[in-house]
LOLUMDREN-706441 format. One record per atom (N, C-alpha, C, CB): residue number from 1; residue in three letters; z, y, x. Coordinates in steps of 0.02 Angstrom, whole numbers, padded with zeros to 5 digits. Glycine has a CB too. Layout:
+-----+-----+--------+--------+--------+
|   i |  aa |      Z |      Y |      X |
+-----+-----+--------+--------+--------+
| NUM | ALA |      Z |      Y |      X |
...
+-----+-----+--------+--------+--------+
***
This chain:
+-----+-----+--------+--------+--------+
|   i |  aa |      Z |      Y |      X |
+-----+-----+--------+--------+--------+
|   1 | MET |  00853 | -00981 | -04392 |
|   1 | MET |  00870 | -00996 | -04462 |
|   1 | MET |  00853 | -01068 | -04476 |
|   1 | MET |  00832 | -00949 | -04510 |
|   2 | LYS |  00899 | -01104 | -04504 |
|   2 | LYS |  00890 | -01174 | -04523 |
|   2 | LYS |  00860 | -01176 | -04593 |
|   2 | LYS |  00957 | -01214 | -04520 |
|   3 | THR |  00817 | -01225 | -04605 |
|   3 | THR |  00787 | -01235 | -04670 |
|   3 | THR |  00783 | -01308 | -04686 |
|   3 | THR |  00717 | -01203 | -04675 |
|   4 | LYS |  00781 | -01326 | -04749 |
|   4 | LYS |  00777 | -01396 | -04768 |
|   4 | LYS |  00706 | -01423 | -04761 |
|   4 | LYS |  00800 | -01406 | -04840 |
|   5 | LEU |  00702 | -01488 | -04749 |
|   5 | LEU |  00637 | -01522 | -04742 |
|   5 | LEU |  00642 | -01588 | -04780 |
|   5 | LEU |  00617 | -01534 | -04667 |
|   6 | THR |  00594 | -01602 | -04821 |
|   6 | THR |  00593 | -01665 | -04857 |
|   6 | THR |  00543 | -01711 | -04823 |
|   6 | THR |  00576 | -01654 | -04931 |
|   7 | LEU |  00565 | -01772 | -04808 |
|   7 | LEU |  00522 | -01822 | -04776 |
|   7 | LEU |  00520 | -01884 | -04817 |
|   7 | LEU |  00546 | -01838 | -04704 |
|   8 | THR |  00465 | -01919 | -04815 |
|   8 | THR |  00457 | -01984 | -04848 |
|   8 | THR |  00455 | -02037 | -04793 |
|   8 | THR |  00393 | -01985 | -04894 |
|   9 | ILE |  00507 | -02079 | -04791 |
|   9 | ILE |  00515 | -02129 | -04738 |
|   9 | ILE |  00539 | -02193 | -04771 |
|   9 | ILE |  00565 | -02105 | -04683 |
|  10 | GLU |  00519 | -02249 | -04742 |
|  10 | GLU |  00541 | -02315 | -04767 |
|  10 | GLU |  00617 | -02316 | -04775 |
|  10 | GLU |  00517 | -02372 | -04720 |
|  11 | GLU |  00641 | -02341 | -04830 |
|  11 | GLU |  00713 | -02342 | -04844 |
|  11 | GLU |  00752 | -02381 | -04792 |
|  11 | GLU |  00727 | -02372 | -04912 |
|  12 | SER |  00725 | -02437 | -04769 |
|  12 | SER |  00760 | -02478 | -04719 |
|  12 | SER |  00768 | -02440 | -04653 |
|  12 | SER |  00723 | -02544 | -04707 |
|  13 | LEU |  00719 | -02400 | -04636 |
|  13 | LEU |  00722 | -02360 | -04574 |
|  13 | LEU |  00775 | -02306 | -04581 |
|  13 | LEU |  00653 | -02327 | -04558 |
|  14 | ILE |  00778 | -02275 | -04638 |
|  14 | ILE |  00827 | -02223 | -04651 |
|  14 | ILE |  00898 | -02252 | -04644 |
|  14 | ILE |  00818 | -02192 | -04723 |
|  15 | THR |  00908 | -02312 | -04673 |
|  15 | THR |  00973 | -02345 | -04670 |
|  15 | THR |  00992 | -02357 | -04597 |
|  15 | THR |  00973 | -02410 | -04709 |
|  16 | GLU |  00945 | -02386 | -04558 |
|  16 | GLU |  00959 | -02399 | -04487 |
|  16 | GLU |  00972 | -02335 | -04448 |
|  16 | GLU |  00901 | -02438 | -04455 |
|  17 | ALA |  00934 | -02283 | -04462 |
|  17 | ALA |  00941 | -02219 | -04428 |
|  17 | ALA |  01009 | -02187 | -04442 |
|  17 | ALA |  00885 | -02171 | -04449 |
|  18 | LYS |  01031 | -02192 | -04505 |
|  18 | LYS |  01096 | -02165 | -04524 |
|  18 | LYS |  01152 | -02202 | -04488 |
|  18 | LYS |  01106 | -02168 | -04600 |
|  19 | LEU |  01147 | -02267 | -04484 |
|  19 | LEU |  01197 | -02307 | -04447 |
|  19 | LEU |  01198 | -02288 | -04373 |
|  19 | LEU |  01183 | -02382 | -04454 |
|  20 | PHE |  01139 | -02280 | -04343 |
|  20 | PHE |  01133 | -02260 | -04273 |
|  20 | PHE |  01166 | -02192 | -04263 |
|  20 | PHE |  01060 | -02258 | -04252 |
|  21 | ALA |  01152 | -02145 | -04307 |
|  21 | ALA |  01180 | -02078 | -04301 |
|  21 | ALA |  01256 | -02080 | -04308 |
|  21 | ALA |  01150 | -02031 | -04353 |
|  22 | LYS |  01281 | -02118 | -04355 |
|  22 | LYS |  01353 | -02123 | -04366 |
|  22 | LYS |  01388 | -02153 | -04305 |
|  22 | LYS |  01368 | -02165 | -04428 |
|  23 | LYS |  01359 | -02207 | -04277 |
|  23 | LYS |  01388 | -02240 | -04219 |
|  23 | LYS |  01391 | -02194 | -04159 |
|  23 | LYS |  01348 | -02302 | -04202 |
|  24 | ASN |  01344 | -02147 | -04156 |
|  24 | ASN |  01340 | -02102 | -04098 |
|  24 | ASN |  01369 | -02033 | -04111 |
|  24 | ASN |  01268 | -02095 | -04077 |
|  25 | GLY |  01403 | -02027 | -04169 |
|  25 | GLY |  01437 | -01964 | -04183 |
|  25 | GLY |  01392 | -01904 | -04192 |
|  25 | GLY |  01485 | -01949 | -04129 |
|  26 | ARG |  01333 | -01916 | -04217 |
|  26 | ARG |  01285 | -01862 | -04229 |
|  26 | ARG |  01258 | -01868 | -04300 |
|  26 | ARG |  01227 | -01864 | -04178 |
|  27 | SER |  01232 | -01814 | -04324 |
|  27 | SER |  01201 | -01817 | -04391 |
|  27 | SER |  01127 | -01838 | -04381 |
|  27 | SER |  01207 | -01748 | -04429 |
|  28 | LEU |  01099 | -01866 | -04434 |
|  28 | LEU |  01029 | -01884 | -04432 |
|  28 | LEU |  00985 | -01822 | -04422 |
|  28 | LEU |  01008 | -01920 | -04496 |
|  29 | SER |  01006 | -01767 | -04452 |
|  29 | SER |  00969 | -01705 | -04443 |
|  29 | SER |  00968 | -01682 | -04370 |
|  29 | SER |  01000 | -01651 | -04486 |
|  30 | GLU |  01025 | -01689 | -04335 |
|  30 | GLU |  01027 | -01672 | -04265 |
|  30 | GLU |  00978 | -01714 | -04223 |
|  30 | GLU |  01099 | -01680 | -04238 |
|  31 | ILE |  00976 | -01779 | -04238 |
|  31 | ILE |  00933 | -01824 | -04201 |
|  31 | ILE |  00860 | -01808 | -04214 |
|  31 | ILE |  00948 | -01896 | -04219 |
|  32 | VAL |  00841 | -01797 | -04277 |
|  32 | VAL |  00773 | -01780 | -04294 |
|  32 | VAL |  00753 | -01713 | -04263 |
|  32 | VAL |  00765 | -01778 | -04371 |
|  33 | GLU |  00799 | -01665 | -04266 |
|  33 | GLU |  00784 | -01599 | -04237 |
|  33 | GLU |  00773 | -01605 | -04161 |
|  33 | GLU |  00841 | -01548 | -04253 |
|  34 | ALA |  00815 | -01643 | -04127 |
|  34 | ALA |  00808 | -01651 | -04054 |
|  34 | ALA |  00742 | -01685 | -04038 |
|  34 | ALA |  00868 | -01693 | -04026 |
|  35 | TYR |  00723 | -01735 | -04079 |
|  35 | TYR |  00659 | -01769 | -04068 |
|  35 | TYR |  00601 | -01721 | -04077 |
|  35 | TYR |  00651 | -01830 | -04115 |
|  36 | LEU |  00602 | -01682 | -04131 |
|  36 | LEU |  00547 | -01636 | -04144 |
|  36 | LEU |  00542 | -01581 | -04090 |
|  36 | LEU |  00557 | -01603 | -04214 |
|  37 | GLN |  00601 | -01559 | -04066 |
|  37 | GLN |  00600 | -01510 | -04011 |
|  37 | GLN |  00566 | -01540 | -03950 |
|  37 | GLN |  00672 | -01488 | -03993 |
|  38 | ALA |  00586 | -01601 | -03933 |
|  38 | ALA |  00556 | -01635 | -03874 |
|  38 | ALA |  00482 | -01648 | -03884 |
|  38 | ALA |  00592 | -01701 | -03860 |
|  39 | LEU |  00464 | -01666 | -03944 |
|  39 | LEU |  00395 | -01682 | -03960 |
|  39 | LEU |  00349 | -01620 | -03954 |
|  39 | LEU |  00391 | -01710 | -04030 |
|  40 | THR |  00375 | -01564 | -03975 |
|  40 | THR |  00334 | -01503 | -03975 |
|  40 | THR |  00340 | -01463 | -03910 |
|  40 | THR |  00354 | -01459 | -04033 |
|  41 | LYS |  00389 | -01481 | -03869 |
|  41 | LYS |  00398 | -01445 | -03806 |
|  41 | LYS |  00342 | -01463 | -03757 |
|  41 | LYS |  00467 | -01462 | -03775 |
|  42 | LYS |  00315 | -01414 | -03725 |
|  42 | LYS |  00263 | -01428 | -03676 |
|  42 | LYS |  00295 | -01453 | -03612 |
|  42 | LYS |  00220 | -01364 | -03662 |
|  43 | VAL |  00278 | -01514 | -03594 |
|  43 | VAL |  00306 | -01544 | -03534 |
|  43 | VAL |  00254 | -01541 | -03479 |
|  43 | VAL |  00328 | -01617 | -03548 |
|  44 | SER |  00275 | -01519 | -03420 |
|  44 | SER |  00228 | -01514 | -03365 |
|  44 | SER |  00208 | -01583 | -03342 |
|  44 | SER |  00259 | -01476 | -03308 |
|  45 | ASN |  00152 | -01589 | -03308 |
|  45 | ASN |  00128 | -01652 | -03283 |
|  45 | ASN |  00175 | -01681 | -03231 |
|  45 | ASN |  00058 | -01645 | -03255 |
|  46 | ALA |  00214 | -01639 | -03199 |
|  46 | ALA |  00260 | -01663 | -03147 |
|  46 | ALA |  00319 | -01701 | -03177 |
|  46 | ALA |  00286 | -01605 | -03105 |
|  47 | SER |  00334 | -01688 | -03240 |
|  47 | SER |  00390 | -01721 | -03272 |
|  47 | SER |  00373 | -01793 | -03290 |
|  47 | SER |  00412 | -01683 | -03333 |
|  48 | ARG |  00419 | -01839 | -03274 |
|  48 | ARG |  00407 | -01909 | -03290 |
|  48 | ARG |  00447 | -01932 | -03350 |
|  48 | ARG |  00424 | -01953 | -03231 |
|  49 | THR |  00485 | -01887 | -03381 |
|  49 | THR |  00525 | -01903 | -03439 |
|  49 | THR |  00483 | -01896 | -03502 |
|  49 | THR |  00588 | -01859 | -03442 |
|  50 | SER |  00477 | -01949 | -03541 |
|  50 | SER |  00438 | -01945 | -03602 |
|  50 | SER |  00473 | -01904 | -03655 |
|  50 | SER |  00423 | -02015 | -03630 |
|  51 | SER |  00438 | -01882 | -03705 |
|  51 | SER |  00469 | -01843 | -03758 |
|  51 | SER |  00520 | -01884 | -03797 |
|  51 | SER |  00415 | -01816 | -03806 |
|  52 | ILE |  00507 | -01949 | -03804 |
|  52 | ILE |  00555 | -01991 | -03839 |
|  52 | ILE |  00620 | -01995 | -03798 |
|  52 | ILE |  00525 | -02061 | -03851 |
|  53 | THR |  00613 | -02006 | -03734 |
|  53 | THR |  00673 | -02009 | -03691 |
|  53 | THR |  00711 | -01944 | -03694 |
|  53 | THR |  00655 | -02026 | -03618 |
|  54 | SER |  00676 | -01889 | -03690 |
|  54 | SER |  00708 | -01823 | -03695 |
|  54 | SER |  00745 | -01814 | -03760 |
|  54 | SER |  00657 | -01769 | -03687 |
|  55 | ALA |  00716 | -01839 | -03814 |
|  55 | ALA |  00748 | -01831 | -03879 |
|  55 | ALA |  00812 | -01872 | -03884 |
|  55 | ALA |  00699 | -01851 | -03935 |
|  56 | LEU |  00815 | -01927 | -03848 |
|  56 | LEU |  00874 | -01970 | -03852 |
|  56 | LEU |  00930 | -01951 | -03803 |
|  56 | LEU |  00854 | -02041 | -03839 |
|  57 | ILE |  00915 | -01907 | -03755 |
|  57 | ILE |  00966 | -01886 | -03708 |
|  57 | ILE |  01023 | -01853 | -03746 |
|  57 | ILE |  00937 | -01838 | -03654 |
|  58 | GLY |  01084 | -01877 | -03732 |
|  58 | GLY |  01142 | -01850 | -03765 |
|  58 | GLY |  01160 | -01886 | -03830 |
|  58 | GLY |  01133 | -01779 | -03778 |
|  59 | SER |  01118 | -01933 | -03852 |
|  59 | SER |  01133 | -01967 | -03915 |
|  59 | SER |  01186 | -02022 | -03907 |
|  59 | SER |  01070 | -01996 | -03944 |
|  60 | PHE |  01203 | -02038 | -03846 |
|  60 | PHE |  01253 | -02089 | -03832 |
|  60 | PHE |  01304 | -02063 | -03782 |
|  60 | PHE |  01221 | -02155 | -03806 |
|  61 | SER |  01365 | -02071 | -03797 |
|  61 | SER |  01416 | -02054 | -03747 |
|  61 | SER |  01465 | -02112 | -03742 |
|  61 | SER |  01454 | -01987 | -03766 |
|  62 | ALA |  01473 | -02138 | -03683 |
|  62 | ALA |  01517 | -02195 | -03671 |
|  62 | ALA |  01587 | -02170 | -03659 |
|  62 | ALA |  01492 | -02237 | -03611 |
|  63 | PRO |  01636 | -02212 | -03674 |
|  63 | PRO |  01705 | -02193 | -03659 |
|  63 | PRO |  01714 | -02185 | -03583 |
|  63 | PRO |  01754 | -02245 | -03687 |
|  64 | ASP |  01764 | -02147 | -03563 |
|  64 | ASP |  01776 | -02134 | -03492 |
|  64 | ASP |  01790 | -02199 | -03454 |
|  64 | ASP |  01836 | -02086 | -03484 |
|  65 | SER |  01816 | -02249 | -03488 |
|  65 | SER |  01832 | -02312 | -03455 |
|  65 | SER |  01773 | -02359 | -03446 |
|  65 | SER |  01885 | -02347 | -03494 |
|  66 | PHE |  01715 | -02339 | -03472 |
|  66 | PHE |  01655 | -02381 | -03470 |
|  66 | PHE |  01627 | -02385 | -03399 |
|  66 | PHE |  01602 | -02354 | -03518 |
|  67 | GLU |  01620 | -02446 | -03374 |
|  67 | GLU |  01593 | -02459 | -03308 |
|  67 | GLU |  01525 | -02492 | -03316 |
|  67 | GLU |  01640 | -02503 | -03266 |
|  68 | TYR |  01472 | -02453 | -03310 |
|  68 | TYR |  01407 | -02479 | -03324 |
|  68 | TYR |  01385 | -02535 | -03275 |
|  68 | TYR |  01357 | -02423 | -03323 |
|  69 | LYS |  01405 | -02529 | -03212 |
|  69 | LYS |  01386 | -02582 | -03165 |
|  69 | LYS |  01418 | -02648 | -03183 |
|  69 | LYS |  01406 | -02562 | -03095 |
|  70 | THR |  01480 | -02646 | -03205 |
|  70 | THR |  01516 | -02707 | -03226 |
|  70 | THR |  01481 | -02736 | -03287 |
|  70 | THR |  01591 | -02692 | -03242 |
|  71 | GLU |  01462 | -02695 | -03334 |
|  71 | GLU |  01429 | -02718 | -03396 |
|  71 | GLU |  01360 | -02747 | -03380 |
|  71 | GLU |  01423 | -02660 | -03446 |
|  72 | ILE |  01323 | -02716 | -03336 |
|  72 | ILE |  01258 | -02742 | -03317 |
|  72 | ILE |  01265 | -02810 | -03284 |
|  72 | ILE |  01222 | -02693 | -03269 |
|  73 | THR |  01312 | -02816 | -03238 |
|  73 | THR |  01324 | -02879 | -03203 |
|  73 | THR |  01344 | -02933 | -03254 |
|  73 | THR |  01380 | -02871 | -03150 |
|  74 | LYS |  01388 | -02916 | -03300 |
|  74 | LYS |  01410 | -02963 | -03351 |
|  74 | LYS |  01350 | -02986 | -03394 |
|  74 | LYS |  01464 | -02931 | -03395 |
|  75 | TYR |  01310 | -02938 | -03416 |
|  75 | TYR |  01252 | -02954 | -03458 |
|  75 | TYR |  01203 | -02999 | -03421 |
|  75 | TYR |  01217 | -02889 | -03479 |
|  76 | LEU |  01187 | -02982 | -03359 |
|  76 | LEU |  01139 | -03022 | -03322 |
|  76 | LEU |  01166 | -03091 | -03305 |
|  76 | LEU |  01120 | -02986 | -03258 |
|  77 | SER |  01230 | -03096 | -03292 |
|  77 | SER |  01262 | -03161 | -03279 |
|  77 | SER |  01257 | -03205 | -03340 |
|  77 | SER |  01336 | -03152 | -03257 |
|  78 | GLU |  01270 | -03176 | -03398 |
|  78 | GLU |  01265 | -03215 | -03460 |
|  78 | GLU |  01192 | -03233 | -03476 |
|  78 | GLU |  01295 | -03176 | -03518 |
|  79 | LYS |  01148 | -03187 | -03464 |
|  79 | LYS |  01077 | -03199 | -03479 |
|  79 | LYS |  01050 | -03255 | -03436 |
|  79 | LYS |  01036 | -03135 | -03468 |
|  80 | TYR |  01066 | -03254 | -03373 |
|  80 | TYR |  01039 | -03305 | -03326 |
|  80 | TYR |  01090 | -03360 | -03311 |
|  80 | TYR |  01017 | -03271 | -03262 |
|  81 | GLN |  01146 | -03360 | -03347 |
|  81 | GLN |  01198 | -03409 | -03341 |
|  81 | GLN |  01219 | -03421 | -03269 |
|  81 | GLN |  01175 | -03473 | -03371 |
|  82 | VAL |  01234 | -03366 | -03235 |
|  82 | VAL |  01258 | -03369 | -03166 |
|  82 | VAL |  01333 | -03371 | -03168 |
|  82 | VAL |  01232 | -03308 | -03124 |
|  83 | SER |  01363 | -03416 | -03130 |
|  83 | SER |  01437 | -03423 | -03130 |
|  83 | SER |  01467 | -03378 | -03078 |
|  83 | SER |  01458 | -03494 | -03117 |
+-----+-----+--------+--------+--------+
***
């Protein structure tokens, strides 16, 4: 059963969080719920994934044409001005 929750959070953070959620095609409620699930889930000592990382899994989906290696190379070349 879903229920409402009222939170008091800095207005600027709420604005940024709403933009993040919109850009990633998720609702702010979904993101907060995923974070709280990860935060309260008991993680074994063998797991190296933090609760924050777990909460963010699935919050971004790249287009099928996205080539991460190409983008990393491009970013690093620009950062270090490699020709």
